[in-house]
Residue frames as qw, qx, qy, qz and C-alpha x, y, z in Angstrom:
[[0.222, 0.349, 0.325, 0.850, 18.65, -10.91, 2.58],
 [0.025, 0.402, 0.440, -0.802, 17.14, -7.74, 4.02],
 [0.299, 0.772, 0.561, 0.016, 13.96, -6.07, 2.71],
 [0.259, -0.254, 0.198, 0.911, 14.67, -3.13, 0.42],
 [0.399, 0.714, 0.312, -0.484, 12.45, -0.57, -1.17],
 [0.547, 0.184, 0.588, 0.566, 12.46, -0.73, -4.98],
 [0.014, 0.174, 0.335, 0.926, 10.04, 1.89, -6.34],
 [0.146, 0.530, 0.719, -0.426, 6.68, 3.52, -5.94],
 [0.022, 0.157, 0.476, 0.865, 4.15, 5.38, -8.02],
 [0.222, 0.531, 0.624, -0.529, 0.79, 7.16, -7.81],
 [0.225, 0.467, 0.582, 0.627, -1.61, 8.41, -10.43],
 [0.196, -0.353, -0.049, -0.913, -3.84, 11.45, -10.46],
 [0.202, 0.092, 0.754, -0.618, -6.34, 11.51, -7.62],
 [0.616, 0.433, 0.249, -0.609, -9.10, 11.61, -10.23],
 [0.308, 0.385, -0.766, -0.413, -8.80, 8.57, -12.50],
 [0.903, -0.034, -0.156, -0.399, -10.79, 5.43, -13.31],
 [0.666, -0.463, 0.583, -0.044, -9.51, 2.39, -11.44],
 [0.884, 0.304, 0.341, 0.096, -9.52, 0.43, -14.69],
 [0.404, 0.874, -0.251, 0.101, -6.94, 2.89, -16.06],
 [0.909, -0.159, -0.161, 0.351, -4.40, 1.53, -13.52],
 [0.187, -0.938, 0.288, 0.044, -1.03, 2.82, -12.38],
 [0.674, 0.525, -0.480, 0.201, 2.50, 2.15, -13.39],
 [0.832, -0.417, -0.236, 0.280, 4.77, 0.42, -10.89],
 [0.190, -0.968, 0.128, 0.105, 7.17, 3.35, -11.25],
 [0.027, -0.672, 0.724, 0.154, 10.31, 1.36, -12.20],
 [0.671, 0.193, -0.689, -0.195, 11.22, -2.13, -13.38],
 [0.682, -0.420, 0.415, -0.431, 10.05, -4.61, -10.72],
 [0.230, 0.370, -0.891, -0.126, 12.09, -7.90, -10.87],
 [0.758, -0.167, -0.580, -0.246, 10.59, -11.37, -10.61],
 [0.636, -0.244, -0.635, 0.363, 10.10, -12.35, -6.93],
 [0.039, 0.207, -0.242, 0.947, 9.43, -8.83, -5.68],
 [0.055, -0.553, -0.772, 0.309, 6.55, -7.87, -3.42],
 [0.026, -0.311, -0.288, -0.906, 4.04, -5.29, -4.76],
 [0.013, 0.505, 0.692, -0.516, 1.46, -3.49, -2.67],
 [0.016, -0.350, -0.476, -0.807, -1.42, -1.86, -4.50],
 [0.082, -0.472, -0.669, 0.568, -3.76, 0.45, -2.61],
 [0.052, -0.338, -0.394, -0.853, -6.68, 2.68, -3.48],
 [0.059, 0.334, 0.648, -0.682, -9.64, 4.45, -1.94],
 [0.356, 0.314, 0.005, -0.880, -13.07, 5.79, -2.69],
 [0.586, 0.042, -0.612, -0.530, -14.91, 2.68, -3.81],
 [0.541, -0.247, 0.599, -0.536, -17.25, 0.61, -1.65],
 [0.937, 0.202, 0.004, -0.285, -17.96, -2.19, -4.12],
 [0.824, -0.263, 0.421, 0.273, -15.67, -5.22, -4.46],
 [0.282, 0.803, -0.359, -0.383, -12.91, -4.11, -6.95],
 [0.497, -0.273, 0.797, 0.209, -11.67, -7.69, -7.58],
 [0.895, -0.164, 0.004, 0.414, -9.99, -8.97, -9.58],
 [0.108, -0.894, 0.312, 0.302, -6.83, -6.95, -9.23],
 [0.888, 0.254, 0.260, 0.282, -4.53, -7.58, -12.11],
 [0.107, -0.748, 0.342, 0.559, -1.52, -6.28, -14.00],
 [0.665, 0.625, -0.224, -0.342, -0.44, -6.54, -17.61],
 [0.247, 0.490, -0.836, 0.003, 2.03, -9.35, -16.79],
 [0.791, -0.187, -0.496, -0.307, -0.57, -11.69, -15.20],
 [0.202, 0.172, -0.760, 0.594, 0.75, -11.55, -11.66],
 [0.474, -0.549, -0.655, -0.213, -1.87, -12.48, -8.98],
 [0.029, -0.380, 0.375, -0.845, -2.88, -10.15, -6.13],
 [0.448, -0.455, -0.768, 0.053, -4.66, -11.10, -2.91],
 [0.264, -0.788, -0.086, -0.549, -6.62, -8.85, -0.62],
 [0.488, -0.011, -0.656, 0.576, -4.99, -8.18, 2.72],
 [0.048, -0.357, -0.492, 0.792, -7.07, -5.26, 4.01],
 [0.025, -0.455, -0.542, -0.706, -10.32, -3.59, 3.17],
 [0.060, 0.322, 0.510, -0.795, -12.75, -1.04, 4.54],
 [0.129, 0.446, 0.769, 0.439, -15.94, -1.38, 2.72],
 [0.087, -0.854, -0.486, 0.167, -17.56, 1.40, 4.60],
 [0.198, -0.803, 0.129, 0.547, -14.73, 3.86, 4.08],
 [0.700, 0.705, -0.010, -0.112, -13.82, 2.70, 0.59],
 [0.077, -0.767, 0.633, 0.075, -10.25, 1.69, 1.31],
 [0.992, 0.105, 0.057, -0.039, -8.66, -1.42, -0.26],
 [0.074, -0.746, 0.650, 0.124, -5.13, -2.81, -0.07],
 [0.976, 0.206, -0.019, -0.068, -3.86, -5.75, -2.14],
 [0.303, -0.704, 0.623, 0.156, -0.52, -7.55, -2.06],
 [0.919, 0.315, -0.236, -0.014, 1.43, -9.84, -4.33],
 [0.681, -0.656, 0.301, 0.123, 4.10, -11.44, -2.15],
 [0.471, -0.350, 0.643, 0.492, 6.16, -12.77, -5.04],
 [0.560, 0.623, -0.104, -0.537, 5.73, -11.60, -8.61],
 [0.834, 0.090, 0.519, 0.164, 5.94, -14.40, -11.13],
 [0.580, 0.557, 0.309, 0.508, 6.69, -12.00, -13.99],
 [0.384, -0.157, -0.033, 0.909, 8.78, -8.85, -14.26],
 [0.155, 0.891, 0.416, -0.098, 6.92, -5.46, -14.38],
 [0.436, 0.127, 0.151, 0.878, 8.24, -2.49, -16.30],
 [0.053, 0.347, 0.221, -0.910, 7.22, 1.16, -16.35],
 [0.348, 0.045, -0.511, -0.785, 4.96, 0.46, -19.34],
 [0.308, -0.312, -0.898, -0.025, 2.91, -2.07, -17.36],
 [0.383, -0.411, 0.045, -0.826, -0.19, -1.19, -15.39],
 [0.125, -0.192, -0.903, 0.363, -1.69, -2.50, -12.14],
 [0.354, -0.169, -0.171, -0.904, -5.41, -2.01, -11.99],
 [0.349, 0.162, 0.796, -0.467, -8.77, -3.02, -10.50],
 [0.136, 0.324, 0.859, 0.371, -11.96, -4.20, -12.20],
 [0.008, 0.797, 0.561, -0.224, -14.16, -1.22, -11.24],
 [0.380, 0.483, 0.262, 0.744, -14.32, 1.91, -13.32],
 [0.301, -0.894, -0.307, 0.125, -14.95, 4.26, -10.37],
 [0.288, 0.792, -0.217, 0.492, -12.99, 7.46, -9.80],
 [0.778, -0.617, -0.026, 0.116, -10.36, 6.87, -7.16],
 [0.039, 0.861, -0.506, 0.023, -6.75, 7.40, -6.09],
 [0.987, 0.067, -0.124, 0.071, -4.31, 4.64, -6.82],
 [0.077, -0.835, 0.539, -0.074, -0.87, 3.99, -5.34],
 [0.978, 0.081, -0.173, 0.078, 1.69, 1.23, -5.61],
 [0.173, -0.804, 0.562, -0.090, 4.97, 0.47, -3.82],
 [0.940, 0.186, -0.286, -0.013, 7.34, -2.48, -4.34],
 [0.433, -0.725, 0.522, -0.115, 10.00, -4.26, -2.23],
 [0.701, 0.322, -0.637, 0.020, 12.62, -6.96, -2.57],
 [0.225, 0.294, -0.791, 0.487, 13.61, -9.50, 0.07],
 [0.618, -0.196, 0.283, -0.707, 10.11, -10.10, 1.53],
 [0.085, 0.075, -0.993, -0.027, 9.40, -13.73, 2.60],
 [0.163, -0.485, -0.859, 0.018, 5.94, -13.44, 4.08],
 [0.269, -0.619, -0.145, -0.724, 3.09, -11.13, 5.06],
 [0.219, -0.021, -0.755, 0.618, 2.96, -10.58, 8.79],
 [0.018, -0.584, -0.700, 0.410, 0.27, -9.00, 10.94],
 [0.083, 0.542, 0.386, 0.741, -2.07, -6.18, 9.96],
 [0.166, -0.451, -0.539, 0.692, -3.57, -3.26, 11.77],
 [0.062, 0.664, 0.443, 0.600, -6.07, -0.42, 11.29],
 [0.243, -0.401, -0.394, 0.791, -6.69, 2.97, 12.91],
 [0.094, 0.706, 0.472, 0.520, -8.85, 6.03, 12.50],
 [0.330, -0.500, -0.344, 0.723, -9.12, 9.57, 13.81],
 [0.246, 0.897, 0.338, 0.141, -9.67, 13.26, 12.95],
 [0.420, -0.736, 0.130, 0.515, -6.30, 14.87, 13.70],
 [0.419, 0.854, -0.243, -0.191, -3.91, 16.53, 11.24],
 [0.017, 0.571, -0.820, -0.017, -1.39, 13.73, 11.85],
 [0.939, 0.014, -0.112, -0.324, -2.91, 10.45, 10.75],
 [0.067, -0.593, 0.779, -0.192, -0.93, 7.72, 12.52],
 [0.958, -0.086, -0.135, -0.236, -0.81, 3.95, 12.75],
 [0.139, -0.620, 0.759, -0.142, 1.52, 1.62, 14.72],
 [0.947, 0.067, -0.248, -0.192, 2.13, -2.12, 14.32],
 [0.526, -0.634, 0.567, 0.002, 4.37, -4.32, 16.48],
 [0.609, 0.518, -0.566, -0.204, 6.78, -6.22, 14.23],
 [0.965, -0.235, 0.065, -0.100, 7.67, -9.90, 14.78],
 [0.857, 0.038, 0.071, 0.510, 11.32, -9.85, 13.52],
 [0.332, -0.607, 0.157, 0.705, 14.25, -7.48, 13.30],
 [0.082, -0.300, 0.501, 0.808, 14.21, -5.25, 10.17],
 [0.248, 0.540, 0.793, 0.136, 10.63, -6.09, 9.15],
 [0.010, -0.127, -0.214, -0.969, 8.85, -3.27, 7.25],
 [0.174, 0.580, 0.690, -0.397, 5.47, -1.78, 8.07],
 [0.067, 0.165, 0.490, 0.854, 3.72, -0.36, 5.08],
 [0.125, 0.537, 0.622, -0.556, 0.64, 1.88, 5.80],
 [0.078, 0.430, 0.572, 0.694, -2.10, 3.35, 3.60],
 [0.003, -0.419, -0.447, 0.790, -3.82, 6.57, 4.77],
 [0.001, 0.459, 0.595, 0.660, -7.08, 7.97, 3.37],
 [0.051, -0.363, -0.522, 0.770, -9.25, 10.76, 4.69],
 [0.202, 0.778, 0.595, 0.033, -12.36, 12.83, 4.01],
 [0.282, -0.479, 0.108, 0.824, -10.09, 15.64, 2.95],
 [0.480, 0.810, 0.216, -0.257, -11.19, 18.17, 0.34],
 [0.745, 0.551, 0.068, 0.371, -9.28, 19.14, -2.80],
 [0.041, 0.915, -0.247, 0.317, -7.32, 21.75, -0.76],
 [0.842, -0.508, 0.167, 0.074, -5.50, 19.12, 1.29],
 [0.394, 0.709, -0.572, 0.122, -1.74, 18.85, 1.37],
 [0.955, -0.294, 0.024, 0.024, -0.04, 15.66, 2.57],
 [0.264, 0.766, -0.543, 0.222, 3.57, 15.61, 3.80],
 [0.705, 0.041, -0.661, 0.253, 5.90, 13.11, 5.50],
 [0.523, -0.728, 0.203, -0.394, 5.86, 12.78, 9.28],
 [0.540, -0.474, 0.694, -0.053, 7.08, 9.39, 10.58],
 [0.749, 0.160, 0.625, 0.152, 8.48, 6.97, 8.12],
 [0.200, -0.192, 0.541, 0.794, 9.03, 7.33, 4.36],
 [0.536, 0.560, 0.279, -0.566, 6.26, 8.91, 2.35],
 [0.453, -0.062, 0.763, 0.458, 6.26, 6.77, -0.80],
 [0.061, 0.413, 0.646, 0.639, 3.14, 7.98, -2.64],
 [0.102, 0.443, 0.505, -0.734, 0.48, 10.60, -2.28],
 [0.088, 0.529, 0.630, 0.562, -2.68, 11.64, -4.15],
 [0.098, -0.551, -0.430, 0.708, -3.84, 15.09, -3.22],
 [0.122, 0.267, -0.255, -0.921, -6.04, 17.68, -4.86],
 [0.238, -0.238, -0.839, -0.428, -8.87, 15.28, -5.78],
 [0.549, -0.487, -0.170, -0.658, -12.39, 15.17, -4.35],
 [0.582, -0.459, 0.486, -0.464, -13.32, 13.71, -1.02],
 [0.928, -0.042, 0.355, -0.102, -12.11, 10.08, -0.67],
 [0.811, 0.556, -0.068, 0.169, -9.61, 10.33, -3.53],
 [0.101, 0.822, -0.459, 0.323, -6.76, 11.73, -1.47],
 [0.929, -0.366, 0.054, -0.007, -4.41, 9.22, 0.16],
 [0.122, 0.797, -0.585, 0.088, -0.84, 8.17, 0.84],
 [0.964, -0.071, -0.230, 0.110, 1.43, 5.14, 1.24],
 [0.153, -0.833, 0.460, -0.266, 4.11, 5.22, 3.91],
 [0.914, -0.053, -0.384, 0.120, 6.72, 2.66, 5.10],
 [0.220, -0.789, 0.465, -0.336, 9.01, 2.31, 8.10],
 [0.856, 0.039, -0.500, 0.124, 11.19, -0.29, 9.73],
 [0.474, -0.780, 0.331, -0.239, 13.04, -0.98, 12.98],
 [0.349, 0.531, -0.766, 0.096, 16.32, -2.83, 13.75],
 [0.019, 0.018, -0.947, 0.319, 14.61, -5.00, 16.41],
 [0.240, -0.523, -0.779, -0.249, 11.03, -6.34, 16.96],
 [0.102, -0.288, -0.393, 0.868, 9.13, -3.35, 18.26],
 [0.279, 0.775, 0.511, -0.245, 6.17, -1.01, 17.71],
 [0.346, -0.002, 0.393, 0.852, 6.76, 0.71, 14.35],
 [0.200, 0.721, 0.397, -0.531, 4.91, 3.92, 13.53],
 [0.313, 0.296, 0.506, 0.747, 3.87, 5.35, 10.17],
 [0.042, 0.769, 0.477, -0.424, 2.27, 8.78, 9.92],
 [0.337, 0.453, 0.332, 0.755, 1.72, 11.83, 7.61],
 [0.077, -0.445, -0.321, 0.833, 0.91, 15.43, 8.22],
 [0.184, 0.601, 0.627, 0.461, -2.05, 17.20, 6.63],
 [0.046, 0.131, -0.104, 0.985, -3.24, 20.77, 6.67],
 [0.557, -0.290, -0.243, -0.739, -6.89, 19.74, 7.32],
 [0.237, -0.118, 0.830, -0.490, -8.42, 18.18, 10.41],
 [0.727, 0.095, -0.277, -0.621, -10.87, 15.64, 8.90],
 [0.885, -0.169, 0.389, -0.191, -11.87, 11.99, 9.56],
 [0.383, 0.592, -0.683, -0.189, -9.21, 9.63, 8.29],
 [0.978, -0.118, 0.137, -0.107, -8.60, 5.84, 8.11],
 [0.080, 0.699, -0.708, -0.066, -5.25, 4.02, 8.23],
 [0.993, 0.001, 0.045, -0.112, -4.39, 0.39, 7.31],
 [0.026, -0.749, 0.661, 0.026, -0.96, -1.23, 7.83],
 [0.995, 0.056, -0.075, -0.025, 0.67, -4.56, 6.95],
 [0.483, -0.665, 0.547, 0.161, 3.95, -6.11, 8.16],
 [0.766, 0.538, -0.348, -0.057, 6.40, -7.35, 5.57],
 [0.779, -0.546, 0.309, 0.028, 8.64, -10.08, 7.07],
 [0.217, 0.732, -0.632, -0.135, 12.26, -10.82, 6.40],
 [0.764, 0.159, -0.621, -0.068, 13.76, -14.29, 5.92],
 [0.386, -0.471, 0.638, -0.470, 13.72, -16.44, 9.02],
 [0.168, 0.086, -0.978, -0.086, 13.68, -20.21, 9.53],
 [0.176, 0.260, 0.824, -0.471, 10.40, -20.07, 11.41],
 [0.497, 0.599, 0.368, -0.510, 8.28, -18.69, 8.61],
 [0.042, -0.351, 0.692, 0.630, 9.95, -19.71, 5.32],
 [0.213, 0.297, 0.919, 0.149, 6.96, -21.94, 4.55],
 [0.216, 0.746, 0.433, -0.458, 4.82, -18.84, 4.15],
 [0.114, -0.437, 0.440, 0.776, 6.74, -17.65, 1.12],
 [0.151, 0.044, -0.656, -0.739, 4.71, -16.90, -2.02],
 [0.157, 0.409, 0.860, -0.262, 1.39, -17.80, -0.41],
 [0.301, 0.754, 0.465, -0.354, -1.50, -16.61, -2.63],
 [0.174, 0.800, -0.252, -0.516, 0.71, -15.16, -5.44],
 [0.291, -0.232, 0.812, 0.450, 2.10, -16.11, -8.76],
 [0.551, 0.229, -0.367, -0.714, 0.21, -17.44, -11.73]]
């Protein structure tokens, strides 16, 4: 089974992390959910949702305030009335995106820069793997974020410095360097984090559901 995008959602760029964010659509049992947020330097664990699925940290940048969590296989269905949230009541931008058909988490990558086209690339290990990237920058409330390379799934813009961010995904038909990027109207320092989502293959089936469920 191939990986497929299910849904995504973002909240206002100025909201307490404990308020949470809806998954944007009904997320079936066994789906993969990525939850990302910025502008908090203290440990936000535990990440939780209102259906008691378990999330594990895959990437963090404690100096830049970026955190990305993943649940590889949800044990319970999520609906639009559910919330995914962290344990810290700071003001931050939250985003979530969900996929079906993921067997395992692959490699990760990070990047930073100051251009108006924040970009990150990751070399996939299998055909049709997805690369999901989270972008955050020191952009002011006047920033606009638009798609560049890949699919822009969520964006928070118009908040204070550190609250503006985006989630992007992309894929390739063969193992290769896959690029995600966005375009902004402001040239400011930015950070990017990416994770590979792997498709079914006999050489990594044993990684399925690692760290997730109840």
